[in-house]
C-alpha positions as CSV (number, residue, x, y, z in Angstrom):
1,M,-42.4,63.3,16.6
2,M,-40.7,60.3,18.3
3,P,-40.2,57.3,16.6
4,S,-44.1,54.5,17.1
5,S,-41.3,52.0,18.9
6,A,-39.9,54.6,21.5
7,P,-41.4,54.6,25.1
8,I,-43.5,56.9,25.4
9,R,-42.1,59.3,28.2
10,T,-44.2,60.0,30.9
11,G,-44.7,62.4,34.0
12,L,-47.1,62.3,37.2
13,L,-48.4,66.0,38.3
14,A,-48.9,64.1,42.1
15,Y,-47.6,61.4,43.7
16,G,-49.9,60.7,46.2
17,M,-52.0,57.6,46.4
18,S,-53.1,57.8,43.2
19,G,-49.4,58.9,41.5
20,K,-47.9,55.1,44.1
21,L,-50.4,52.7,43.3
22,F,-52.7,53.5,40.1
23,H,-50.0,55.4,37.9
24,A,-46.1,54.7,38.7
25,P,-46.2,51.5,38.4
26,F,-48.1,51.0,35.4
27,V,-45.9,53.4,33.7
28,A,-42.6,51.4,34.5
29,T,-43.4,48.4,33.7
30,H,-45.5,48.9,30.8
31,P,-42.5,48.8,27.9
32,G,-44.4,51.2,26.1
33,F,-44.2,53.9,28.8
34,A,-41.0,55.6,30.3
35,L,-41.6,57.1,33.8
36,H,-39.7,60.3,33.1
37,A,-40.4,62.8,36.1
38,V,-42.7,63.6,38.9
39,V,-44.3,66.7,40.6
40,E,-43.2,66.6,44.5
41,R,-44.0,70.2,46.0
42,H,-43.2,68.6,49.8
43,E,-42.3,65.3,50.3
44,K,-39.5,63.3,48.4
45,R,-40.6,60.0,48.1
46,L,-40.5,59.0,44.6
47,A,-36.8,58.2,44.8
48,A,-36.7,55.5,47.0
49,D,-39.2,53.6,44.6
50,Y,-38.0,55.1,41.5
51,P,-34.1,56.0,41.6
52,G,-33.4,58.2,38.7
53,V,-36.3,59.4,37.6
54,R,-36.6,63.4,37.9
55,S,-38.5,65.1,40.6
56,Y,-39.8,68.1,40.2
57,P,-40.9,71.3,42.7
58,S,-43.2,73.1,40.6
59,V,-45.3,72.2,37.7
60,A,-44.1,75.2,35.5
61,E,-40.9,73.4,35.7
62,F,-42.5,69.7,35.4
63,L,-43.9,71.4,32.0
64,A,-40.9,72.9,31.0
65,D,-39.3,69.9,30.5
66,P,-38.6,69.1,26.8
67,A,-38.5,65.6,27.2
68,L,-41.8,64.9,28.6
69,E,-44.4,63.8,26.1
70,L,-47.6,62.7,28.1
71,V,-49.0,64.2,31.6
72,V,-51.1,62.5,34.1
73,V,-53.3,64.7,36.2
74,N,-54.3,62.5,39.3
75,T,-53.8,66.3,41.3
76,P,-57.5,66.8,43.3
77,S,-60.4,67.6,40.8
78,G,-60.6,71.1,41.9
79,L,-57.2,71.3,39.9
80,H,-57.9,68.8,36.8
81,F,-59.0,71.3,34.0
82,E,-56.4,74.0,34.6
83,Q,-53.8,72.0,35.0
84,A,-55.0,69.7,32.0
85,R,-55.2,73.1,30.0
86,Q,-51.7,74.6,30.7
87,A,-50.1,70.6,30.3
88,L,-52.0,70.8,26.3
89,L,-50.6,74.7,26.0
90,A,-47.3,73.4,27.0
91,G,-47.6,70.6,23.7
92,K,-47.9,67.4,26.2
93,H,-50.4,64.6,25.8
94,V,-53.1,64.5,28.8
95,L,-54.5,61.5,30.4
96,I,-56.7,62.5,33.0
97,E,-58.1,61.7,36.2
98,K,-62.1,61.2,37.2
99,P,-63.8,63.6,37.2
100,V,-62.2,64.7,34.2
101,A,-63.6,68.4,34.9
102,A,-66.3,69.8,37.0
103,S,-68.7,70.4,33.8
104,A,-69.3,69.4,30.2
105,A,-68.6,72.4,29.0
106,E,-64.8,72.1,30.7
107,W,-64.8,69.0,29.2
108,Q,-65.7,70.2,25.5
109,A,-63.0,73.6,26.0
110,L,-60.3,70.9,27.0
111,G,-61.1,68.9,23.8
112,A,-61.1,71.8,21.4
113,L,-57.8,72.5,22.6
114,A,-56.2,69.0,22.1
115,Q,-57.1,69.5,18.6
116,Q,-55.3,72.8,18.2
117,Q,-52.8,71.6,19.6
118,G,-52.7,68.2,17.8
119,R,-52.6,66.3,21.1
120,H,-54.4,63.7,22.8
121,L,-56.7,64.1,25.6
122,L,-57.7,60.7,27.2
123,A,-60.2,59.9,30.3
124,Y,-58.5,57.5,33.0
125,Q,-61.4,55.2,33.5
126,N,-59.4,51.9,35.0
127,R,-62.9,50.5,36.4
128,R,-63.5,49.3,32.9
129,W,-60.6,47.0,33.6
130,D,-61.7,45.5,37.5
131,T,-62.1,41.6,37.4
132,D,-66.0,42.5,38.3
133,F,-67.1,44.8,35.9
134,G,-65.5,42.7,33.3
135,A,-67.8,39.3,34.6
136,V,-70.5,41.5,34.2
137,R,-69.6,43.1,30.4
138,R,-69.1,39.7,29.3
139,V,-72.6,38.4,30.9
140,V,-74.5,41.3,29.3
141,E,-72.9,41.2,25.6
142,S,-73.6,37.4,25.8
143,G,-76.9,38.3,25.5
144,Q,-77.6,35.1,28.1
145,L,-80.7,37.4,30.4
146,G,-82.8,37.7,26.9
147,S,-84.0,41.4,27.0
148,L,-82.4,43.6,29.8
149,I,-85.2,45.2,32.5
150,E,-83.4,46.0,35.0
151,A,-79.4,46.9,36.0
152,H,-78.2,48.1,39.3
153,F,-74.8,49.0,40.1
154,R,-73.5,49.8,43.1
155,Y,-70.1,51.3,45.1
156,D,-70.8,51.9,49.0
157,R,-68.6,51.7,51.8
158,Y,-68.6,52.8,55.3
159,K,-66.5,55.5,56.3
160,M,-68.9,57.7,59.0
161,A,-65.8,59.8,60.0
162,L,-64.9,63.1,57.4
163,N,-62.3,62.6,54.7
164,A,-58.7,64.5,56.5
165,K,-58.0,65.9,53.0
166,P,-59.9,69.2,53.9
167,F,-60.5,69.3,49.7
168,K,-62.9,66.5,49.9
169,E,-64.8,67.8,52.4
170,T,-65.2,71.7,51.0
171,P,-68.1,71.8,48.9
172,G,-67.6,73.6,45.6
173,P,-67.2,72.1,41.8
174,A,-66.9,68.3,41.3
175,V,-66.7,68.0,45.1
176,G,-68.7,65.1,46.7
177,L,-70.1,61.4,46.3
178,A,-71.4,61.7,43.0
179,Y,-67.9,63.2,41.7
180,D,-65.3,60.8,43.3
181,L,-67.5,57.5,42.6
182,G,-70.2,58.1,40.6
183,P,-68.2,58.5,37.6
184,H,-66.7,55.2,38.0
185,L,-70.2,53.7,38.1
186,V,-71.6,56.1,35.0
187,D,-68.7,55.2,32.4
188,Q,-69.6,51.6,33.4
189,A,-73.1,52.2,32.4
190,V,-72.6,54.3,29.0
191,S,-70.1,51.9,28.1
192,L,-72.1,49.1,28.0
193,F,-75.5,51.2,27.3
194,G,-74.7,54.1,25.5
195,R,-76.5,57.4,26.6
196,P,-79.8,57.2,28.2
197,L,-82.9,58.8,27.3
198,G,-83.8,60.6,30.6
199,V,-82.1,60.9,33.8
200,R,-83.5,61.4,37.5
201,K,-80.8,62.6,40.5
202,V,-80.9,62.3,44.3
203,Q,-78.0,62.7,46.8
204,G,-77.7,63.7,50.3
205,H,-75.4,64.1,53.0
206,Y,-76.0,62.8,56.4
207,R,-72.1,62.4,58.2
208,P,-72.4,64.8,61.9
209,G,-70.4,67.9,59.9
210,G,-70.7,66.7,57.0
211,R,-71.0,69.6,53.8
212,V,-71.0,67.1,50.8
213,D,-72.8,64.4,49.0
214,D,-71.8,61.2,50.8
215,F,-74.9,59.3,49.1
216,F,-75.9,59.6,45.7
217,S,-78.3,57.0,43.1
218,F,-79.0,57.8,39.2
219,H,-82.1,56.5,37.6
220,L,-81.0,56.1,33.9
221,R,-84.0,55.5,31.1
222,Y,-82.8,54.2,28.2
223,P,-85.0,52.3,25.1
224,A,-87.1,49.2,25.4
225,G,-88.1,49.8,29.1
226,L,-84.5,49.0,29.8
227,N,-83.4,51.3,33.5
228,V,-79.8,51.6,34.8
229,W,-79.8,52.7,39.0
230,L,-76.3,54.0,40.1
231,T,-76.1,54.1,43.8
232,A,-73.6,54.5,46.0
233,G,-73.1,55.9,49.6
234,L,-70.4,56.1,52.5
235,L,-72.3,54.6,55.4
236,V,-73.3,51.5,53.8
237,A,-72.2,48.9,57.1
238,A,-73.2,45.6,55.4
239,P,-73.2,46.1,51.2
240,G,-74.9,43.9,49.1
241,P,-73.8,42.9,45.3
242,A,-72.5,45.4,43.4
243,Y,-73.7,44.3,40.5
244,V,-77.6,43.1,39.6
245,L,-79.2,42.8,36.4
246,H,-82.5,40.5,35.5
247,G,-83.5,39.9,32.0
248,T,-86.5,38.2,30.1
249,Q,-84.4,35.2,30.2
250,G,-82.8,35.2,33.5
251,S,-80.6,37.4,36.4
252,Y,-77.2,38.1,37.4
253,Q,-75.4,39.3,40.9
254,K,-72.1,40.0,41.5
255,G,-70.2,41.5,44.4
256,R,-67.2,43.8,44.3
257,T,-65.0,41.4,44.1
258,D,-61.8,43.1,41.9
259,P,-58.6,43.0,43.7
260,Q,-56.6,45.2,42.2
261,E,-55.9,47.9,44.7
262,A,-55.5,45.6,47.6
263,Q,-52.7,43.6,45.8
264,L,-51.2,47.4,44.3
265,L,-51.3,48.0,48.4
266,A,-49.5,44.9,49.7
267,G,-46.7,45.6,47.1
268,L,-47.4,42.9,43.8
269,R,-46.8,44.1,40.7
270,P,-49.1,44.1,37.7
271,T,-46.7,41.7,36.2
272,D,-47.0,39.2,38.5
273,P,-48.6,35.9,37.4
274,A,-51.3,36.5,41.0
275,Y,-52.4,39.7,39.7
276,G,-55.8,40.4,38.7
277,H,-57.3,37.3,39.8
278,E,-60.2,37.5,42.2
279,L,-60.3,35.4,45.5
280,P,-61.5,32.1,45.4
281,G,-65.7,32.0,46.6
282,S,-65.7,35.4,44.7
283,A,-67.6,34.2,41.9
284,G,-70.8,36.3,40.5
285,H,-74.7,33.9,40.2
286,L,-75.9,33.5,36.7
287,T,-79.5,32.4,37.3
288,L,-80.9,31.4,33.8
289,A,-84.4,30.3,32.6
290,G,-84.4,26.5,30.9
291,P,-86.8,25.4,28.1
292,D,-89.2,24.2,30.0
293,G,-89.7,27.5,32.1
294,G,-87.3,26.1,35.4
295,L,-84.6,28.5,36.7
296,S,-81.2,27.1,37.2
297,T,-78.2,28.6,39.1
298,Q,-74.3,28.2,38.3
299,P,-71.2,29.8,39.6
300,D,-69.8,32.3,37.0
301,P,-65.6,33.3,38.1
302,A,-64.8,36.9,36.7
303,P,-61.9,36.8,33.8
304,T,-58.6,38.2,35.3
305,G,-58.8,42.1,35.4
306,N,-55.0,44.2,34.9
307,Y,-55.3,48.2,34.5
308,L,-52.3,47.4,32.5
309,G,-54.7,47.4,30.0
310,L,-55.9,51.0,29.9
311,F,-52.2,51.8,29.5
312,D,-52.2,49.7,26.5
313,A,-55.2,51.4,25.3
314,V,-53.1,54.6,26.0
315,A,-49.9,53.6,24.1
316,Q,-52.0,53.0,21.3
317,T,-54.1,55.8,20.5
318,I,-50.5,58.0,21.0
319,R,-48.0,56.0,18.6
320,H,-50.8,54.5,16.8
321,G,-53.4,56.5,16.5
322,Q,-55.8,53.6,17.6
323,P,-59.7,54.8,18.2
324,Y,-59.3,55.1,22.6
325,P,-61.6,52.7,24.4
326,V,-62.7,55.5,26.2
327,R,-64.5,57.9,24.1
328,A,-64.7,61.5,23.8
329,E,-68.7,61.9,24.1
330,Q,-68.8,59.1,26.3
331,V,-66.4,61.4,28.7
332,A,-69.3,64.5,28.0
333,W,-72.2,61.8,28.3
334,Q,-70.9,61.5,31.8
335,M,-70.3,65.0,32.6
336,E,-73.9,65.7,31.4
337,I,-75.2,63.2,34.1
338,L,-72.8,64.0,37.1
339,E,-74.1,67.3,36.6
340,Q,-78.3,66.4,36.4
341,P,-79.4,69.0,39.2
342,A,-80.5,66.7,42.2
343,E,-84.3,66.4,43.2
344,A,-85.5,68.1,46.5
Protein backbone atom coordinates (compact mmCIF):
# COMPACT_ATOMS: atom_id res chain seq x y z
CA MET A 1 0.00 0.00 0.00
CA MET A 2 1.46 3.33 -1.07
CA PRO A 3 1.42 6.28 1.37
CA SER A 4 -1.62 8.49 0.87
CA SER A 5 0.63 11.40 -0.11
CA ALA A 6 2.55 9.51 -2.81
CA PRO A 7 1.69 10.34 -6.44
CA ILE A 8 -0.31 7.62 -8.19
CA ARG A 9 2.01 5.98 -10.70
CA THR A 10 -0.11 5.95 -13.83
CA GLY A 11 0.21 4.33 -17.23
CA LEU A 12 -1.64 4.79 -20.53
CA LEU A 13 -2.49 1.88 -22.80
CA ALA A 14 -2.06 4.10 -25.88
CA TYR A 15 -0.42 7.37 -26.85
CA GLY A 16 -2.55 8.48 -29.77
CA MET A 17 -4.76 11.57 -29.70
CA SER A 18 -6.58 10.50 -26.55
CA GLY A 19 -3.41 9.79 -24.61
CA LYS A 20 -1.58 12.86 -25.89
CA LEU A 21 -4.43 15.34 -25.32
CA PHE A 22 -6.85 14.06 -22.69
CA HIS A 23 -4.65 12.08 -20.31
CA ALA A 24 -0.90 12.74 -20.38
CA PRO A 25 -1.10 16.53 -19.83
CA PHE A 26 -3.31 16.06 -16.76
CA VAL A 27 -1.45 13.10 -15.28
CA ALA A 28 1.85 14.95 -15.79
CA THR A 29 0.49 18.20 -14.31
CA HIS A 30 -1.58 17.01 -11.35
CA PRO A 31 0.54 16.63 -8.19
CA GLY A 32 -1.44 13.54 -7.22
CA PHE A 33 -0.16 11.57 -10.22
CA ALA A 34 3.11 10.56 -11.85
CA LEU A 35 3.13 9.62 -15.53
CA HIS A 36 4.98 6.31 -15.24
CA ALA A 37 4.56 4.34 -18.48
CA VAL A 38 2.84 4.11 -21.85
CA VAL A 39 2.28 1.30 -24.35
CA GLU A 40 3.69 2.17 -27.80
CA ARG A 41 3.47 -0.78 -30.15
CA HIS A 42 4.67 0.95 -33.31
CA GLU A 43 5.55 4.65 -33.39
CA LYS A 44 7.61 5.89 -30.44
CA ARG A 45 6.41 9.45 -29.85
CA LEU A 46 6.27 9.63 -26.08
CA ALA A 47 9.95 10.48 -25.46
CA ALA A 48 9.71 13.73 -27.40
CA ASP A 49 6.99 14.96 -25.03
CA TYR A 50 7.85 13.21 -21.76
CA PRO A 51 11.49 12.11 -21.66
CA GLY A 52 12.18 9.54 -19.00
CA VAL A 53 8.71 8.00 -18.99
CA ARG A 54 8.80 4.28 -19.76
CA SER A 55 7.55 3.02 -23.12
CA TYR A 56 6.53 -0.62 -23.40
CA PRO A 57 6.03 -2.47 -26.70
CA SER A 58 3.25 -4.71 -25.38
CA VAL A 59 0.37 -4.66 -22.92
CA ALA A 60 1.73 -7.75 -21.17
CA GLU A 61 5.09 -6.10 -20.40
CA PHE A 62 3.31 -2.91 -19.34
CA LEU A 63 1.02 -4.73 -16.89
CA ALA A 64 3.95 -6.71 -15.48
CA ASP A 65 5.54 -3.48 -14.19
CA PRO A 66 5.20 -3.80 -10.38
CA ALA A 67 5.47 -0.03 -9.85
CA LEU A 68 2.42 0.71 -11.99
CA GLU A 69 -0.69 1.47 -9.91
CA LEU A 70 -3.31 2.96 -12.23
CA VAL A 71 -4.01 1.90 -15.82
CA VAL A 72 -5.86 4.23 -18.19
CA VAL A 73 -7.71 2.14 -20.78
CA ASN A 74 -7.79 4.51 -23.76
CA THR A 75 -7.61 2.02 -26.63
CA PRO A 76 -10.29 1.29 -29.30
CA SER A 77 -13.67 0.55 -27.71
CA GLY A 78 -13.72 -3.12 -28.69
CA LEU A 79 -10.67 -3.69 -26.47
CA HIS A 80 -11.92 -1.95 -23.34
CA PHE A 81 -13.54 -4.87 -21.55
CA GLU A 82 -10.71 -7.38 -22.02
CA GLN A 83 -7.91 -4.91 -21.30
CA ALA A 84 -9.65 -3.58 -18.19
CA ARG A 85 -10.10 -7.18 -17.05
CA GLN A 86 -6.41 -7.91 -17.60
CA ALA A 87 -5.38 -4.78 -15.71
CA LEU A 88 -7.57 -5.66 -12.73
CA LEU A 89 -6.20 -9.20 -12.68
CA ALA A 90 -2.71 -7.68 -12.65
CA GLY A 91 -3.65 -5.81 -9.46
CA LYS A 92 -4.00 -2.35 -10.98
CA HIS A 93 -6.65 0.32 -10.49
CA VAL A 94 -8.43 1.11 -13.77
CA LEU A 95 -9.69 4.34 -15.33
CA ILE A 96 -11.59 3.37 -18.46
CA GLU A 97 -12.66 5.60 -21.33
CA LYS A 98 -16.10 5.58 -22.91
CA PRO A 99 -17.71 3.32 -23.80
CA VAL A 100 -16.61 1.42 -20.72
CA ALA A 101 -17.74 -1.85 -22.33
CA ALA A 102 -20.17 -3.20 -24.89
CA SER A 103 -22.96 -3.93 -22.39
CA ALA A 104 -24.19 -3.41 -18.85
CA ALA A 105 -23.37 -7.07 -18.16
CA GLU A 106 -19.71 -6.51 -19.09
CA TRP A 107 -19.53 -3.42 -16.88
CA GLN A 108 -21.04 -5.34 -13.96
CA ALA A 109 -18.57 -8.18 -14.50
CA LEU A 110 -15.68 -5.72 -14.34
CA GLY A 111 -17.14 -4.20 -11.19
CA ALA A 112 -17.35 -7.60 -9.52
CA LEU A 113 -13.76 -8.37 -10.48
CA ALA A 114 -12.54 -5.01 -9.15
CA GLN A 115 -14.23 -5.73 -5.84
CA GLN A 116 -12.61 -9.17 -5.68
CA GLN A 117 -9.21 -7.66 -6.43
CA GLY A 118 -9.63 -4.78 -3.99
CA ARG A 119 -9.08 -2.25 -6.75
CA HIS A 120 -10.99 0.76 -8.06
CA LEU A 121 -12.78 0.66 -11.42
CA LEU A 122 -13.55 4.20 -12.57
CA ALA A 123 -15.24 5.59 -15.70
CA TYR A 124 -13.56 8.48 -17.51
CA GLN A 125 -16.47 10.86 -18.24
CA ASN A 126 -14.55 14.08 -18.82
CA ARG A 127 -17.48 15.96 -20.35
CA ARG A 128 -18.93 16.49 -16.88
CA TRP A 129 -16.10 19.02 -16.51
CA ASP A 130 -16.85 20.94 -19.74
CA THR A 131 -17.49 24.67 -19.42
CA ASP A 132 -20.82 24.51 -21.25
CA PHE A 133 -22.15 21.60 -19.22
CA GLY A 134 -21.00 23.33 -16.04
CA ALA A 135 -23.31 26.20 -16.98
CA VAL A 136 -26.20 23.82 -17.70
CA ARG A 137 -25.73 22.05 -14.37
CA ARG A 138 -25.67 25.38 -12.53
CA VAL A 139 -28.94 26.50 -14.17
CA VAL A 140 -30.71 23.18 -13.51
CA GLU A 141 -29.60 23.01 -9.88
CA SER A 142 -30.54 26.65 -9.26
CA GLY A 143 -34.22 25.91 -9.87
CA GLN A 144 -34.60 29.18 -11.81
CA LEU A 145 -36.49 27.46 -14.63
CA GLY A 146 -39.16 26.11 -12.29
CA SER A 147 -40.34 22.56 -12.95
CA LEU A 148 -38.50 21.26 -15.99
CA ILE A 149 -40.65 20.10 -18.91
CA GLU A 150 -38.16 19.51 -21.74
CA ALA A 151 -34.41 19.11 -22.06
CA HIS A 152 -32.60 18.70 -25.39
CA PHE A 153 -28.89 17.80 -25.47
CA ARG A 154 -27.14 17.59 -28.86
CA TYR A 155 -23.65 16.75 -30.08
CA ASP A 156 -23.44 17.55 -33.79
CA ARG A 157 -20.70 17.55 -36.40
CA TYR A 158 -20.41 17.56 -40.17
CA LYS A 159 -18.20 14.70 -41.35
CA MET A 160 -19.30 13.21 -44.67
CA ALA A 161 -16.09 11.20 -45.09
CA LEU A 162 -15.80 7.88 -43.31
CA ASN A 163 -13.31 7.67 -40.46
CA ALA A 164 -9.83 6.63 -41.54
CA LYS A 165 -9.66 4.23 -38.58
CA PRO A 166 -11.31 1.00 -39.80
CA PHE A 167 -12.42 -0.11 -36.33
CA LYS A 168 -14.69 2.96 -36.12
CA GLU A 169 -16.54 2.05 -39.33
CA THR A 170 -16.78 -1.76 -39.01
CA PRO A 171 -20.03 -3.07 -37.50
CA GLY A 172 -19.54 -4.81 -34.17
CA PRO A 173 -20.08 -4.43 -30.43
CA ALA A 174 -19.78 -0.87 -29.08
CA VAL A 175 -19.24 0.62 -32.56
CA GLY A 176 -21.08 3.55 -34.14
CA LEU A 177 -22.03 7.07 -33.13
CA ALA A 178 -24.34 5.96 -30.29
CA TYR A 179 -21.36 4.35 -28.54
CA ASP A 180 -18.96 7.14 -29.53
CA LEU A 181 -20.79 10.34 -28.60
CA GLY A 182 -23.75 8.73 -26.85
CA PRO A 183 -21.86 8.05 -23.60
CA HIS A 184 -21.16 11.78 -23.19
CA LEU A 185 -24.79 12.82 -23.62
CA VAL A 186 -26.26 9.94 -21.62
CA ASP A 187 -23.83 10.48 -18.75
CA GLN A 188 -24.70 14.16 -18.58
CA ALA A 189 -28.41 13.34 -18.52
CA VAL A 190 -28.22 10.69 -15.80
CA SER A 191 -25.89 12.87 -13.72
CA LEU A 192 -28.56 15.59 -13.70
CA PHE A 193 -31.82 13.63 -13.76
CA GLY A 194 -31.05 10.07 -12.67
CA ARG A 195 -32.32 6.82 -14.15
CA PRO A 196 -35.16 7.32 -16.65
CA LEU A 197 -38.52 5.58 -16.39
CA GLY A 198 -38.42 4.62 -20.06
CA VAL A 199 -36.29 4.95 -23.19
CA ARG A 200 -37.00 5.13 -26.92
CA LYS A 201 -34.19 5.06 -29.46
CA VAL A 202 -33.94 5.80 -33.16
CA GLN A 203 -30.79 5.65 -35.25
CA GLY A 204 -29.62 5.44 -38.84
CA HIS A 205 -26.64 5.70 -41.17
CA TYR A 206 -26.67 8.17 -44.04
CA ARG A 207 -23.08 8.71 -45.22
CA PRO A 208 -22.23 7.03 -48.55
CA GLY A 209 -20.65 3.67 -47.83
CA GLY A 210 -21.33 3.93 -44.11
CA ARG A 211 -22.16 0.73 -42.26
CA VAL A 212 -22.46 2.01 -38.70
CA ASP A 213 -24.91 4.53 -37.27
CA ASP A 214 -24.04 8.18 -37.84
CA PHE A 215 -27.25 9.52 -36.29
CA PHE A 216 -29.10 8.65 -33.09
CA SER A 217 -31.71 10.09 -30.78
CA PHE A 218 -32.78 8.85 -27.36
CA HIS A 219 -36.01 9.96 -25.73
CA LEU A 220 -35.82 9.54 -21.95
CA ARG A 221 -38.98 9.80 -19.85
CA TYR A 222 -38.71 10.97 -16.24
CA PRO A 223 -41.11 11.50 -13.33
CA ALA A 224 -43.25 14.64 -13.19
CA GLY A 225 -43.55 14.71 -16.98
CA LEU A 226 -39.95 15.64 -17.78
CA ASN A 227 -38.89 14.57 -21.28
CA VAL A 228 -35.21 14.52 -22.26
CA TRP A 229 -33.94 14.09 -25.83
CA LEU A 230 -30.31 13.20 -26.54
CA THR A 231 -29.33 13.53 -30.19
CA ALA A 232 -26.17 13.45 -32.30
CA GLY A 233 -25.47 13.44 -36.01
CA LEU A 234 -22.46 13.50 -38.30
CA LEU A 235 -24.28 15.32 -41.10
CA VAL A 236 -25.30 18.53 -39.35
CA ALA A 237 -23.80 21.39 -41.33
CA ALA A 238 -25.32 24.17 -39.22
CA PRO A 239 -25.52 23.05 -35.57
CA GLY A 240 -27.95 24.85 -33.31
CA PRO A 241 -27.73 25.09 -29.53
CA ALA A 242 -26.18 22.09 -27.81
CA TYR A 243 -28.45 22.46 -24.78
CA VAL A 244 -32.04 23.68 -24.65
CA LEU A 245 -34.08 23.56 -21.44
CA HIS A 246 -37.70 24.61 -20.94
CA GLY A 247 -39.41 24.87 -17.57
CA THR A 248 -42.50 26.42 -16.04
CA GLN A 249 -40.60 29.61 -15.16
CA GLY A 250 -38.22 30.02 -18.07
CA SER A 251 -35.93 28.64 -20.75
CA TYR A 252 -32.20 28.25 -21.27
CA GLN A 253 -30.06 27.82 -24.40
CA LYS A 254 -26.37 27.11 -24.56
CA GLY A 255 -23.98 26.34 -27.42
CA ARG A 256 -21.22 23.73 -27.37
CA THR A 257 -18.58 26.21 -26.34
CA ASP A 258 -16.10 24.26 -24.22
CA PRO A 259 -12.60 25.30 -25.40
CA GLN A 260 -10.49 22.61 -23.76
CA GLU A 261 -9.90 20.27 -26.70
CA ALA A 262 -8.93 23.17 -28.98
CA GLN A 263 -6.68 24.61 -26.29
CA LEU A 264 -4.96 21.28 -25.72
CA LEU A 265 -4.44 20.88 -29.48
CA ALA A 266 -2.85 24.34 -29.50
CA GLY A 267 -0.42 23.26 -26.78
CA LEU A 268 -2.01 25.06 -23.82
CA ARG A 269 -1.43 23.37 -20.47
CA PRO A 270 -4.22 22.73 -17.94
CA THR A 271 -2.49 25.06 -15.47
CA ASP A 272 -2.34 28.02 -17.88
CA PRO A 273 -4.45 30.97 -16.58
CA ALA A 274 -6.37 31.09 -19.88
CA TYR A 275 -7.22 27.39 -19.84
CA GLY A 276 -10.90 26.40 -19.67
CA HIS A 277 -12.35 29.88 -20.22
CA GLU A 278 -14.83 29.98 -23.08
CA LEU A 279 -14.41 32.67 -25.73
CA PRO A 280 -16.17 36.04 -25.43
CA GLY A 281 -19.63 35.94 -26.98
CA SER A 282 -20.16 32.30 -26.00
CA ALA A 283 -22.46 32.89 -23.04
CA GLY A 284 -25.74 31.01 -22.82
CA HIS A 285 -29.10 32.77 -22.78
CA LEU A 286 -31.40 32.57 -19.77
CA THR A 287 -34.99 33.72 -20.28
CA LEU A 288 -37.08 34.01 -17.11
CA ALA A 289 -40.66 34.97 -16.35
CA GLY A 290 -41.14 37.89 -13.98
CA PRO A 291 -43.86 38.29 -11.32
CA ASP A 292 -46.07 40.10 -13.85
CA GLY A 293 -45.64 37.34 -16.45
CA GLY A 294 -43.24 39.35 -18.57
CA LEU A 295 -40.12 37.71 -19.97
CA SER A 296 -36.55 38.94 -19.73
CA THR A 297 -33.44 37.44 -21.32
CA GLN A 298 -29.92 37.77 -19.95
CA PRO A 299 -26.53 36.32 -20.86
CA ASP A 300 -25.25 33.50 -18.68
CA PRO A 301 -21.44 33.12 -18.91
CA ALA A 302 -20.16 29.64 -18.15
CA PRO A 303 -17.92 28.75 -15.23
CA THR A 304 -14.37 27.72 -16.01
CA GLY A 305 -14.00 24.09 -17.07
CA ASN A 306 -10.98 21.91 -16.40
CA TYR A 307 -10.58 18.16 -16.75
CA LEU A 308 -8.16 18.35 -13.83
CA GLY A 309 -11.34 18.12 -11.75
CA LEU A 310 -11.82 14.55 -12.94
CA PHE A 311 -8.27 13.68 -11.95
CA ASP A 312 -8.82 15.35 -8.57
CA ALA A 313 -11.74 12.96 -8.08
CA VAL A 314 -9.70 9.93 -9.18
CA ALA A 315 -6.91 10.79 -6.74
CA GLN A 316 -9.34 11.33 -3.86
CA THR A 317 -10.95 7.96 -4.54
CA ILE A 318 -7.75 5.94 -4.88
CA ARG A 319 -5.72 7.59 -2.12
CA HIS A 320 -8.43 8.59 0.35
CA GLY A 321 -11.42 6.35 -0.38
CA GLN A 322 -13.72 9.23 -1.29
CA PRO A 323 -16.80 8.39 -3.43
CA TYR A 324 -16.13 8.89 -7.14
CA PRO A 325 -18.70 11.29 -8.68
CA VAL A 326 -19.29 9.09 -11.75
CA ARG A 327 -21.01 6.38 -9.75
CA ALA A 328 -20.95 2.75 -10.88
CA GLU A 329 -24.75 2.57 -10.99
CA GLN A 330 -24.86 5.65 -13.23
CA VAL A 331 -22.52 3.91 -15.68
CA ALA A 332 -24.75 0.83 -15.56
CA TRP A 333 -27.77 3.01 -16.41
CA GLN A 334 -25.78 4.53 -19.25
CA MET A 335 -25.02 1.09 -20.68
CA GLU A 336 -28.67 0.02 -20.36
CA ILE A 337 -29.73 3.11 -22.34
CA LEU A 338 -27.08 2.58 -25.02
CA GLU A 339 -28.16 -1.06 -25.39
CA GLN A 340 -31.79 -0.09 -25.99
CA PRO A 341 -32.91 -1.57 -29.34
CA ALA A 342 -33.60 1.03 -32.00
CA GLU A 343 -37.12 1.38 -33.33
CA ALA A 344 -37.66 0.03 -36.82
